[in-house]
C-alpha positions in Angstrom: 82.5 63.8 96.6 86.2 64.6 96.2 86.2 62.7 92.9 83.5 64.9 91.5 85.4 68.1 92.5 88.5 66.8 90.8 86.5 66.0 87.7 85.0 69.5 87.7 88.4 71.1 88.2 89.7 69.0 85.3 86.8 70.2 83.0 87.3 73.8 84.0 91.1 73.8 83.7 92.5 74.3 80.3 95.8 75.4 79.0 94.1 76.6 75.8 94.2 80.4 75.8 91.4 80.6 73.3 89.1 78.4 75.4 89.9 80.4 78.5 89.2 83.7 76.8 86.0 82.5 75.3 84.8 81.2 78.6 85.6 84.5 80.3 84.0 86.4 77.5 80.8 84.4 77.8 80.6 84.9 81.6 81.3 88.6 81.4 78.8 89.0 78.6 76.2 87.2 80.7 76.8 89.6 83.6 76.7 92.7 81.4 73.6 91.4 79.6 71.8 91.0 83.0 72.9 94.5 84.0 71.7 96.0 80.7 68.4 94.0 80.6 66.3 97.0 81.7 67.4 98.9 78.6 66.3 96.1 76.3 69.8 95.9 74.8 72.2 93.1 74.8 75.9 93.8 75.3 76.7 93.3 71.6 73.9 95.6 70.6 75.0 98.4 73.0 78.6 98.0 71.7 77.3 98.6 68.1 75.3 101.7 69.2 78.3 103.0 71.2 80.7 102.5 68.2 78.3 104.2 65.9 78.0 107.1 68.3 81.8 107.5 68.0 82.2 107.1 64.3 79.0 107.4 62.2 78.1 107.0 59.5 80.1 103.9 58.6 79.8 101.0 56.2 79.0 97.5 57.5 82.6 96.6 56.7 84.1 99.5 58.6 81.9 98.8 61.6 82.7 95.1 61.5 86.4 95.9 61.5 86.1 98.4 64.4 84.2 95.8 66.4 86.4 92.9 65.3 83.4 91.1 64.0 82.5 89.1 60.9 80.5 91.3 58.5 77.8 88.6 58.2 77.5 88.3 62.0 77.3 92.0 62.3 74.6 92.2 59.6 72.6 89.7 61.5 73.0 91.6 64.8 72.0 94.9 63.1 68.6 93.6 61.9 66.8 93.9 65.3 68.4 97.3 65.8 67.1 98.4 62.5 63.6 96.9 63.2 63.4 98.9 66.4 64.5 102.0 64.5 67.7 102.4 66.6 69.9 102.4 63.5 69.2 103.4 59.9 70.9 101.5 57.0 71.0 103.4 53.7 72.8 103.0 50.4 76.1 104.7 50.2 75.8 107.4 47.5 79.5 107.2 46.9 79.4 103.4 46.3 76.0 101.9 45.9 77.4 98.5 46.8 78.0 99.6 50.3 75.4 100.3 53.1 75.9 103.1 55.5 74.8 102.7 59.1 74.0 105.5 61.5 72.2 106.0 64.8 68.7 107.3 64.7 67.3 109.7 67.2 65.8 106.7 69.0 69.1 104.9 68.9 70.9 107.9 70.5 68.2 108.0 73.2 68.4 104.3 73.9 72.2 104.4 74.1 72.0 107.4 76.5 69.4 105.5 78.6 71.7 102.5 78.8 74.7 104.6 80.0 73.9 104.4 83.7 73.3 100.6 83.5 76.6 100.1 81.6 78.4 102.3 84.2 77.0 100.2 87.0 78.2 97.0 85.2 81.6 98.6 84.8 81.7 99.5 88.5 80.7 95.9 89.4 83.4 94.5 87.2 86.0 96.8 88.8 84.9 96.0 92.3 85.0 92.2 91.6 88.3 92.3 89.6 90.0 95.4 91.0 90.5 98.8 89.4 94.2 98.4 88.7 93.7 94.9 87.4 90.8 96.1 85.2 93.0 98.7 83.6 95.8 96.2 83.0 93.3 93.7 81.5 92.0 96.4 79.1 95.5 97.1 78.0 96.3 93.4 77.5 93.0 93.0 75.5 93.9 96.0 73.3 97.1 94.2 72.5 95.3 91.0 71.6 93.1 92.8 69.0 96.0 94.8 67.6 97.5 94.3 64.1 100.9 93.8 65.8 99.6 90.8 67.8 97.8 89.4 64.7 101.0 89.7 62.6 103.2 88.1 65.3 100.8 85.3 65.7 100.6 84.6 62.0 104.4 84.7 61.7 104.7 82.2 64.6 102.3 79.8 62.8 104.3 79.9 59.7 107.7 79.3 61.5 
């Protein structure tokens, strides 16, 4: 039995920052998806609706950049939201090559309905991880998605 535990620890242990972050992200997304399930929204869908609520209307490119997503992956994730009439996608009158995305009335209502579930997930995270640690984590993660981090990382690769 001790051999199996050692093997499991070896599988779970990784010095790769990317692997550790991806594993943590998948686990936290699973937990939040479970908490949000009564709303019918996945974590990524709610993040899109919340971002639109803060900055609509936006182009697909602008929304993808704000969410640090690939535009193709975002377009794929938008389709069910558009089918459910939670978002509206229209041609940008200023540049017909672009599509503008905005929340519909139903989208605003669904986002509002999910607020309590999201808040409960946030509380659960902070109880499990710690309030101070959660704040420190958010600050560290903001650095990781910053242009400053990206530039420094790119410079280190070329050195």
